[in-house]
Structures are given as structure tokens and as C-alpha cells.
KEROKE-460212 format. One record per residue (C-alpha): residue number from 1; z, y, x. Coordinates in steps of 0.001 Angstrom, whole numbers, plus 500000, padded with zeros to 6 digits. Each point is the difference from the previous one (the first is absolute). Example, Ala and Ser with C-alpha at 12.3 -4.5 7.8 and 13.67 -1.06 7.14 Angstrom:
REM KEROKE-460212
{1,{507800,495500,512300}},
{2,{499340,503440,501370}},
//
This chain:
REM KEROKE-460212
{1,{330073,365908,231995}},
{2,{503317,500490,498191}},
{3,{500923,503636,499345}},
{4,{503691,500803,499658}},
{5,{501049,501968,496945}},
{6,{501488,503484,500495}},
{7,{503370,498674,498771}},
{8,{499964,497309,502656}},
{9,{499139,502545,502673}},
{10,{502901,502178,498863}},
{11,{502335,497002,500213}},
{12,{498868,499314,503566}},
{13,{500518,503647,500874}},
{14,{503539,499857,498619}},
{15,{500774,496887,502041}},
{16,{498690,501763,503064}},
{17,{502506,502784,499386}},
{18,{502762,497375,499826}},
{19,{498936,498341,503253}},
{20,{499814,503338,501791}},
{21,{503261,501199,498462}},
{22,{498144,503051,498749}},
{23,{501105,499818,496379}},
{24,{501589,503295,498974}},
{25,{501255,501516,496776}},
{26,{496939,502234,499810}},
{27,{497622,497028,500277}},
{28,{501982,498147,497352}},
{29,{499701,502997,497685}},
{30,{496204,499632,500201}},
{31,{499886,496177,500000}},
{32,{498328,498501,496899}},
{33,{502575,498427,497704}},
{34,{498307,496604,499982}},
{35,{500516,499618,503757}},
{36,{503781,500216,499849}},
{37,{500607,496297,499039}},
{38,{497883,498400,502783}},
{39,{501250,502439,502643}},
{40,{503608,499577,498948}},
{41,{499630,496214,500189}},
{42,{498460,500350,503466}},
{43,{502770,502318,501209}},
{44,{502708,497702,498597}},
{45,{498585,496810,501508}},
{46,{499435,501642,503427}},
{47,{503376,501783,499962}},
{48,{498686,503557,500314}},
{49,{503368,501497,499059}},
{50,{499112,503695,500324}},
{51,{496842,499510,497959}},
{52,{501998,498156,497326}},
{53,{502497,502832,499795}},
{54,{497204,502535,499497}},
{55,{498130,497863,497464}},
{56,{503121,499563,497887}},
{57,{500468,503763,500028}},
{58,{496412,500495,498787}},
{59,{499890,497005,497617}},
{60,{497703,500963,497081}},
{61,{501138,497327,497495}},
{62,{503008,499718,497707}},
{63,{501008,496590,501376}},
{64,{500158,498585,503518}},
{65,{499922,496164,499555}},
{66,{501536,499015,503323}},
{67,{501423,496631,498908}},
{68,{496962,497869,500823}},
{69,{499892,501411,503537}},
{70,{503627,498994,500599}},
{71,{499472,496221,500194}},
{72,{500738,500131,503732}},
{73,{501751,503363,500233}},
{74,{500230,502052,503155}},
{75,{503119,502210,500019}},
{76,{498215,502731,502007}},
{77,{497122,500388,497534}},
{78,{502337,499864,497009}},
{79,{502185,502687,501550}},
{80,{496874,502138,500514}},
{81,{499266,499774,496258}},
{82,{503573,501037,499193}},
{83,{499791,502901,502457}},
{84,{496828,501176,498273}},
{85,{501699,499787,496606}},
{86,{502854,502164,501224}},
{87,{497748,503040,499679}},
{88,{499637,499343,496281}},
{89,{503592,498971,499389}},
{90,{501526,502990,501786}},
{91,{497335,502442,498738}},
{92,{499224,501187,503534}},
{93,{496266,499448,499551}},
{94,{497859,500377,496902}},
{95,{496375,499255,500742}},
{96,{497134,500929,497713}},
{97,{498843,496406,499400}},
{98,{503373,498280,499867}},
{99,{500552,498205,496692}},
{100,{502272,497156,501070}},
{101,{502718,499098,497495}},
{102,{500583,496280,500657}},
{103,{500519,497950,503154}},
{104,{499359,496473,498780}},
{105,{501522,497286,502222}},
{106,{499615,497238,497406}},
{107,{498286,496823,501087}},
{108,{496325,499785,498987}},
{109,{497012,498049,501269}},
{110,{499260,500270,503711}},
{111,{496370,500735,499079}},
{112,{500955,502996,497891}},
{113,{499327,502669,502628}},
{114,{496807,498345,501188}},
{115,{498578,499875,496478}},
{116,{501192,503514,499209}},
{117,{498504,501392,503213}},
{118,{496643,498320,499405}},
{119,{499624,501170,496415}},
{120,{501065,503536,500867}},
{121,{497520,500298,502876}},
{122,{497168,498389,498036}},
{123,{500620,502190,496985}},
{124,{500350,497021,497637}},
{125,{503122,501548,498483}},
{126,{500744,503670,499348}},
{127,{501712,501880,502815}},
{128,{502915,500845,497723}},
{129,{500999,496328,499730}},
{130,{503452,500759,501408}},
{131,{500212,503530,498589}},
{132,{500860,498767,496546}},
{133,{503497,500522,498673}},
{134,{502315,497256,501272}},
{135,{501142,497534,497375}},
{136,{503345,501065,498554}},
{137,{501568,496627,500841}},
{138,{503308,501392,501175}},
{139,{502434,501895,497722}},
{140,{500673,502738,502547}},
{141,{496377,500784,500846}},
{142,{500079,502514,497160}},
{143,{502595,501953,501950}},
{144,{498836,502708,502373}},
{145,{500274,497944,503168}},
{146,{497598,500970,502827}},
{147,{499474,496380,501075}},
{148,{500603,496539,498531}},
{149,{500181,496940,502262}},
{150,{499257,496629,498384}},
{151,{501157,496825,501725}},
{152,{500677,496344,499179}},
{153,{503057,498687,501849}},
{154,{500558,496423,501177}},
{155,{503425,499814,501660}},
{156,{499814,496571,501616}},
{157,{501642,500698,503375}},
{158,{503465,501189,500885}},
{159,{498616,503382,501073}},
{160,{496893,502071,499270}},
{161,{496995,499939,502297}},
{162,{499246,503046,502167}},
{163,{497554,501631,497579}},
{164,{502304,499679,496982}},
{165,{502926,501266,502061}},
{166,{497868,502993,500940}},
{167,{499013,500600,496361}},
{168,{503536,499870,498600}},
{169,{501332,502290,502701}},
{170,{497151,502437,499282}},
{171,{500679,499907,496245}},
{172,{503760,500400,500454}},
{173,{499583,503043,502225}},
{174,{497752,501627,497361}},
{175,{502197,499305,496994}},
{176,{498881,502045,497015}},
{177,{496612,500801,501528}},
{178,{498225,496788,499006}},
{179,{500322,497034,497679}},
{180,{500169,496358,501186}},
{181,{498819,497638,497269}},
{182,{500329,496214,500338}},
{183,{498475,498041,497119}},
{184,{500486,496489,501447}},
{185,{503219,499010,501781}},
{186,{500562,496569,501555}},
{187,{503345,499090,501578}},
{188,{499594,496706,501835}},
{189,{502644,499963,502700}},
{190,{501304,503436,500928}},
{191,{503797,500463,499786}},
{192,{501208,502021,497033}},
{193,{501497,502830,502077}},
{194,{496580,500643,501564}},
{195,{498313,499832,496593}},
{196,{502439,502576,498653}},
{197,{499052,502503,502701}},
{198,{496329,499600,499104}},
{199,{500538,500313,496253}},
{200,{501781,503316,500535}},
{201,{496666,501396,501209}},
{202,{497763,498462,497315}},
{203,{499786,501454,496482}},
{204,{501227,496980,498064}},
{205,{498476,501015,496676}},
{206,{496535,499483,501518}},
{207,{500577,496297,500686}},
{208,{498063,497757,497612}},
{209,{500309,496570,501648}},
{210,{502984,498494,501826}},
{211,{500314,496617,501681}},
{212,{503412,498912,501321}},
{213,{500148,496806,502053}},
{214,{502728,500577,502575}},
{215,{502300,496995,499455}},
{216,{502679,502329,498703}},
{217,{503310,498980,498501}},
{218,{501012,501339,496600}},
{219,{502367,502668,501453}},
{220,{497168,501358,502196}},
{221,{497676,500118,496982}},
{222,{502694,501921,498125}},
{223,{500034,502572,502821}},
{224,{496253,500463,499591}},
{225,{500040,500409,496203}},
{226,{500586,503803,499887}},
{227,{496646,500453,501776}},
{228,{498304,497646,497543}},
{229,{501230,502092,497092}},
{230,{498321,503082,501458}},
{231,{496563,498316,500012}},
{232,{499343,501181,496475}},
{233,{496243,499395,500122}},
{234,{500322,496395,501169}},
{235,{497352,497716,498474}},
{236,{500450,496812,502041}},
{237,{503145,498450,501479}},
{238,{500181,496847,502128}},
{239,{503480,498726,500886}},
{240,{500354,496846,502104}},
{241,{502664,498046,501865}},
{242,{503308,501533,498938}},
{243,{503033,497776,500364}},
{244,{503525,500264,498661}},
{245,{502644,499615,502671}},
{246,{502438,497190,499254}},
{247,{502839,502396,500807}},
{248,{499207,502268,497030}},
{249,{502226,499580,496965}},
{250,{498427,499646,496533}},
{251,{501331,503442,499065}},
{252,{498473,501619,503096}},
{253,{496723,498156,499421}},
{254,{499796,501365,496456}},
{255,{500678,503504,501314}},
{256,{497190,499744,502572}},
{257,{497591,498557,497422}},
{258,{500809,502870,497627}},
{259,{499350,502545,502759}},
{260,{496574,498451,500566}},
{261,{498880,499408,496418}},
{262,{501142,503406,498726}},
{263,{497364,501668,502192}},
{264,{497283,498495,497786}},
{265,{501051,502421,497269}},
{266,{498354,502724,502107}},
{267,{496764,498108,500693}},
{268,{497992,501053,496962}},
{269,{496605,499070,501438}},
{270,{500791,496524,501316}},
{271,{497277,497539,498943}},
{272,{500045,497238,502636}},
{273,{503207,498215,500988}},
{274,{500115,497146,502531}},
{275,{503340,498339,500826}},
{276,{499998,497071,502435}},
{277,{502844,497947,501542}},
{278,{502706,502290,498665}},
{279,{503290,498188,499455}},
{280,{501944,502588,498011}},
{281,{497953,499787,496767}},
{282,{501666,496795,498755}},
{283,{501904,500987,496864}},
{284,{499132,503684,500517}},
{285,{496331,500251,498994}},
{286,{500978,501721,496736}},
{287,{501458,502929,501984}},
{288,{496635,500576,501661}},
{289,{497911,499470,496870}},
{290,{502112,502369,497900}},
{291,{499287,502816,502483}},
{292,{496199,499725,499856}},
{293,{498716,503096,498221}},
{294,{496260,499312,499697}},
{295,{497813,496962,499230}},
{296,{499189,497874,503053}},
{297,{496507,498735,500754}},
{298,{501064,497577,502737}},
{299,{503278,498086,500218}},
{300,{500501,497466,502789}},
{301,{503427,498390,500390}},
{302,{499472,497249,502552}},
{303,{502143,497573,502004}},
{304,{503194,501260,498390}},
{305,{502809,498124,498259}},
{306,{500342,501008,496340}},
{307,{502170,498839,497139}},
{308,{498632,498990,496610}},
{309,{501577,503189,498640}},
{310,{497909,502009,502489}},
{311,{496824,498463,498563}},
{312,{501194,500862,496502}},
{313,{500658,503613,500981}},
{314,{496511,500151,501523}},
{315,{498408,498883,496728}},
{316,{501930,502708,498122}},
{317,{499182,502868,502381}},
{318,{498009,502819,498289}},
{319,{498209,500863,503263}},
{320,{498098,496715,500343}},
{321,{497857,500121,496841}},
{322,{496889,501241,501832}},
{323,{500064,497759,503078}},
{324,{496708,499115,501659}},
{325,{501620,497890,502720}},
{326,{503023,497716,499701}},
{327,{500976,498064,503139}},
{328,{503024,497700,499929}},
{329,{499102,497923,503067}},
{330,{502948,498007,501339}},
{331,{502333,500757,497067}},
{332,{501569,496624,499219}},
{333,{499718,499456,496236}},
{334,{500510,496212,499814}},
{335,{503305,500097,498109}},
{336,{499201,503039,497844}},
{337,{498867,500274,496431}},
{338,{496547,501554,500212}},
{339,{500288,501713,496621}},
{340,{500599,503366,501765}},
{341,{496813,499445,502034}},
{342,{498165,499178,496771}},
{343,{501258,503260,498469}},
{344,{498971,501887,503120}},
{345,{496466,498545,499933}},
{346,{499671,500873,496320}},
{347,{500915,503608,500773}},
{348,{497430,500388,502779}},
{349,{497247,497810,498536}},
{350,{497773,503003,499305}},
{351,{500116,501398,503565}},
{352,{500881,497186,502444}},
{353,{497277,499311,502574}},
{354,{501892,498166,502773}},
{355,{502713,497379,499451}},
{356,{501634,498198,502934}},
{357,{502509,497216,499348}},
{358,{499562,498299,503371}},
{359,{502876,497809,501205}},
{360,{502247,500632,496994}},
{361,{500944,496328,499583}},
{362,{498858,499917,496352}},
{363,{500034,496431,498624}},
{364,{498184,498235,497142}},
{365,{502658,500628,497373}},
{366,{499808,503754,500532}},
{367,{496249,500550,499943}},
{368,{499417,499695,496235}},
{369,{502288,502989,499423}},
{370,{497651,502460,501678}},
{371,{496615,498530,499006}},
{372,{499472,501867,496692}},
{373,{500748,503363,501630}},
{374,{497900,499180,503071}},
{375,{497001,499110,497842}},
{376,{500020,503545,498570}},
{377,{499834,501787,503368}},
{378,{496307,500756,499560}},
{379,{499839,502573,502830}},
{380,{501248,497504,502591}},
{381,{497717,499737,503051}},
{382,{502301,498139,502432}},
{383,{502525,497277,499163}},
{384,{502042,498266,502720}},
{385,{502086,497021,498905}},
{386,{500236,498149,503346}},
{387,{503236,498501,501246}},
{388,{501211,498755,496616}},
{389,{500581,496204,499784}},
{390,{498205,499151,496745}},
{391,{498183,496880,498866}},
{392,{496330,499298,499368}},
{393,{500543,500165,496231}},
{394,{501703,503405,500243}},
{395,{497193,501370,502166}},
{396,{497400,498812,497491}},
{397,{501941,501702,497213}},
{398,{500310,503182,502044}},
{399,{496244,500041,500676}},
{400,{499310,499616,496289}},
{401,{502067,503118,499276}},
{402,{498042,502150,502472}},
{403,{496677,499110,498362}},
{404,{499620,503379,498262}},
{405,{500931,502125,503014}},
{406,{496438,501080,500780}},
{407,{500997,502521,502677}},
{408,{501651,497423,502278}},
{409,{498357,500186,503440}},
{410,{502554,498080,502074}},
{411,{502333,497179,498911}},
{412,{502417,498188,502321}},
{413,{501794,496895,498748}},
{414,{502271,497424,501673}},
{415,{498890,496512,500874}},
{416,{501176,497681,497185}},
{417,{503350,498373,500669}},
{418,{498230,496636,499956}},
{419,{498281,500991,503273}},
{420,{503237,499237,501894}},
{421,{501768,496718,500654}},
{422,{503649,499320,499188}},
{423,{501072,501627,503281}},
{424,{498059,503194,499305}},
{425,{497188,499276,502486}},
{426,{496513,501069,498933}},
{427,{497488,497192,499375}},
{428,{496727,501693,500873}},
{429,{497694,497533,498258}},
{430,{502068,500206,496824}},
{431,{499985,503807,500174}},
{432,{496211,500019,500422}},
{433,{499595,497703,496994}},
{434,{502291,502050,497759}},
{435,{498438,503253,501219}},
{436,{496559,498736,499003}},
{437,{501313,498943,496579}},
{438,{501611,503392,499410}},
{439,{496892,501843,501112}},
{440,{497915,497896,497629}},
{441,{502470,500702,497188}},
{442,{499710,503744,500635}},
{443,{496203,499892,499982}},
{444,{500075,498162,496668}},
{445,{501948,502940,498583}},
{446,{498465,503009,501763}},
{447,{498203,501150,503125}},
{448,{502649,501178,502502}},
{449,{499149,502723,502509}},
{450,{502416,498846,502747}},
{451,{502655,497355,499548}},
{452,{502072,498134,502610}},
{453,{502610,497249,499843}},
{454,{502431,500321,502921}},
{455,{502554,497685,501586}},
{456,{503438,500916,501274}},
{457,{500256,501307,503563}},
{458,{499500,497334,502665}},
{459,{503258,499328,501879}},
{460,{498132,499685,503314}},
{461,{497438,502833,500031}},
{462,{501351,502248,497243}},
{463,{496652,500175,498163}},
{464,{498894,498827,496574}},
{465,{497185,497652,499051}},
{466,{497973,501037,496978}},
{467,{497336,498644,497707}},
{468,{497160,502246,498861}},
{469,{496702,498155,499675}},
{470,{501247,497514,502569}},
{471,{503129,499324,502026}},
{472,{500790,502474,502790}},
{473,{502801,498518,502062}},
{474,{502566,501685,502211}},
{475,{499491,499727,503754}},
{476,{502251,496929,500207}},
//
């Protein structure tokens, strides 16, 4: 016969109190610490609002990790948590066991509370697991704030959902009594005037990652730039889909670009910069690069139109000497001298791990320029050279120059130009034959970990065929 442990019996007793609505502050004062996580999870899932309010007021840990319970939020239960926190924020109640300093609304695994509850009840981890000092991951946590709220924001709709509306109203009404910290901010569709109202509530110097993909025009981006400049601890910036209105004069365009790029002078911790489908960089990349204050680890400029002078400025930028990732996907280089790219690869040869030159239009006559520098990128683990119309002979030469790159785990190359007929249509049998020859040539030189030869996109299904150990065709 199975005998329940005392801890399990205590957990059942606590759940009985929840079901009978008999949970009181006095019983919470005597409740073993390890039972708080499973009972809180039970109260939250079953919407016992009064019990939630009391449990928050008696919470015996430094951090309340509510984020994983908010996958399918209920406004009533969330409001109950906020009502319970009011006692701490307004100093009306100060219970003996209350240690709460952080309300954590960041997204974590849905299994987090289940695992935490089980290990606490079973005694597998010490009861003070959440009594340890919170990580000082926000600049203002050192200030004497009674409560810090952590949240990741994804602004993808025109307006906030009910729970976020409730939170921001609650924070605004208690200005100066708590600290709202957002480390990750995504703006995927909300109008700028709504975003501005939200950013007035958030402490901008806490933001570490920003993603902007709102199909803005350059003037709208210029309106946003003062907020960007206040994100002084920003580590990662993603900017996508910004267009220049045809009605903007060259002088006005330069003014807007200057407003945007000058904010980078304030971003002294920026390490990862992703710029995609941004039309205002052409002829202005030097303005952005000259404002970078620290070495970048990741630089991705993709699907943009650049001038040859922009590529030259990139190779001369002091902030790119320690790059681990360089992604130039979709940057058309067919008519450029690739000497600046050669210089750039020479600068980053000691650190570069990921190089993406997909769909750059590089032709045979250009490839030899970069081969000596490429062959010295000994840290390279991933190399993508798809989408460049080069011949069989050039591919063989390229493969010979990667022979000493022992760390390469993934290589992506284009199908040889000879795989297509005069009209540009893929001949599958010819591609399979050439793919087998190339694969044999590689194996004569070295043992590749993962190497693929890829065709252009199919005009009918939009997919690529590729050759690995055998031909894998598109669905057409």
C-alpha cells in the first residue's frame, strides 16, 4: 500500500482550504514555504481571486515568476495579483514573511511552475530557492524601489490586450512607487502614437533588445529616434521594413537619416545589429557606422540596396574588427569590386564564425578576390554562398580554399551555372551529375560535416532543390 508523504498530505490540506474558501492570512502565516508554489498555481488556474490576493500578500520569496502562468491570461486573476501587490506598493501592509521584490512577467517555459512545485514539495531543492538575491539585471534595481516589475513586450496589435491595459494603468497610477522594467521590446504593428504612450511608462534604460518591424516610413522612424537614444543599455537592435517616401527631398532624407544614426552615439553596449529591407541606407551607411561606439559581434545588413562606397566604408569601420557573424544576404554585389569585402574578411578572420553571402549575385570574376581572406577564417562554422551564379570551375576552386577550415559544420553552395540551360531552366539530371562530381571532389580534399549544393528558387513552388548525398528535388 502506498503511503503519502507528510509534504503531500500538507499540499492536499492546502488545496482543501482553497476549495472551501477557508484560506486566511493567519493560515498563510503558518503554511510551510514549500507549499506556496503548488497552491498558488492551483489558485491561479482555478481563479480563486481572494486566495490569490492573500497569497501575494504573504509571498515568502523574493521573486514571483508569474510569466509562465500568463500564457492564456485571465484579467480577473491578474487583477487579483495586482490588488494583492498594492499592499506592498502602498506600504499599507507589512507581513512578517513577505520578501517579495520582483514581479516577473517575462515569458518562461509553461512547465516552470509544475517543476518548481514538485521539487519544492519533494525537498529536492532547498526551500530558499527563490529567497536568493534577485539578479541585478536592471540598472535601477539598485535604487530603493519597493517593487520591480519585469516584462517582455510584443506590440503586434493596434491596442494592448486587457491584461496589459490593466498593468499599464496600475503602473501609471502608482508612479514613483514601483519600477517597470522591460528587457525585450518588439514592435510589430502598433501605431507609433500608441507606442509612445507605452514607452512613457517603461524605464527605457532597462531595455536590452529591440525589434522594430512596423512598415514605417523614414519620417516615422525619425519620430521614434529620441526614444531609441534613451535605451542606453541596448545590446541588440533589429530594424526591418523602413521605406523612404518618394515625396521626401534629398536634403530632408539626409536630415532624417542623421536624426536616426546620431542616436547610436549613445548606445555604448550595442553588440548585435540587424538591418533588413531598409531603403535609406544607400549612400548613407557611413553615417551609421561612424556613430557605432563599441565593437559589434553580429552585423546583418540584408535585402538592402548599397553603393560600392558603402561596402568600402564597412570595411574601414573600427567597430567590425571582432565580428562573429556577418550576414549580407540579398545585398547585390555583382557590379562591385570585392576588394572591400576582402579587406573586411581579413579584419575579422580571427573571430568570424558565421558568414552569409546568400543571393548577392557574385560572379566568377569576383570570387578570386575574396578567396585568400576566406581561407584564413579558421573559426568559421557556417558558410552560405547560395544564390551566386558561378561556374563549376569556380566552385571547385572555392572548395579547395576552404580545405583548412576545420571548424566548418555547415556549407551551402549554389548549383553550378552549367546545371541550367540557355533559358535559365534547371536540368535536374545535369545538376545531379555535377552535384555528385563536386561532392566527390570535396571528399578527395577533406571530410565535410554538412555540405549542400542548392538551386535557385523554383518559379512555380518557390522552393529550392539541393544535392547532399543525393538529389532532393522541389515539390514540382
